[in-house]
N, C-alpha and C positions, 0 to 999 in steps of 0.2 A: 504493498499500500503505499501512497505517495507520503504519508506521515511517519513512516517507518514502525506502526504498529502492524503486530501479526496476530492472527488469530486461526485456530483449525476449524475444519469444515468436513462434510460427509460426502464421500463419493460413492456412486453404485457399481454394479460388478464391472459395467464398461467405461469406467473411471470417469465418468460424468458427475458433475456436483450436483447434489441434491437440493434443488432450489430452495425448497420450503426449510429444511434443515439449515443452509447455508445463510439465509436471511435471519432466522433465529439466533443463530451463534454470532453472526455480524452485530446484530442489536444488542445482545449480551456484553460482546467485548467493547465495541466502540460507543454505543449510546448510553449503556449502563456502567461502562469504565471497569468492567471485571477483569481480574488478571487472565494472562492468556493461558495458564494452566488451568484456569477455571473453564475456559471454552473447550481447552483439550478433553477435560472430564466430561463435559456435557456431550462433546462430539462422540466419544466412547461409547456412552450410554446411548445416544442416538441411534449410532450404527447397529448396536446390538439389537435395540427395540425394532429398527427398520428390518434387519435381517429376520427376527422372528416373525414379523407381518407377512414378509414375501413367503418364508418357508410354510407358514400355518395358512396362507391365502386369506390375511386379515387385512382391510384398510385400515392404515396408520391414524387415519382421522376417527376412527371409532373403537379402535382395539384397545385404548386405554381403559374401556368397561371391564375388560378380562384382564387386568394387571396381574391377578393372581396366577393365571397360567403363564404369564410372562416371567412371572420369580421362578416358578417351577421348572420353566424351560431352561432358564439362568443355570439352575441348581443341577438338574436332571434331564437328559435328553436321549430319544431312543438311539441304540448303537446298532451296529451291524453285527448280528450274531451269527449270521448263516442262517441256518434252518430253524434255530430258536431267537425269540425276541429278548433283547437284554436292553438294559437301561444304563447309560454310563454318566458319569460327571458332566454338567454341562459347562458351557463357556465362561460361566460366572460362579463356577463351584471352585472352591478352595483346595479341593482335593486333588492330588495329582493321579495320573492314570499310568499304570494300574493302582489302584488305592490297594491298601494294605488289606489284605482278606477278601478282596473283590476280584473274582476272576471271571 
């Protein structure tokens, strides 16, 4: 930016800027004067939420009503267990894979 200020944003799978997320993050950083690391944290959370919306075929504008399901997805997500269904730690889990005692 000409001012020298920087902010984080969100891109989609085609590396295109997600305009609604970008507008929000610019406002947080520039209009409200939040720190660059604040927009980084918001951008990471938005990216995870938007990824969940795409994978579960939800519209992000209405998916917030199901925030509990999003939190569940962050902690646990379906994994590839071959012939059997398995659940593995999700992208927001603090567990490392494979977790102790989990096979």
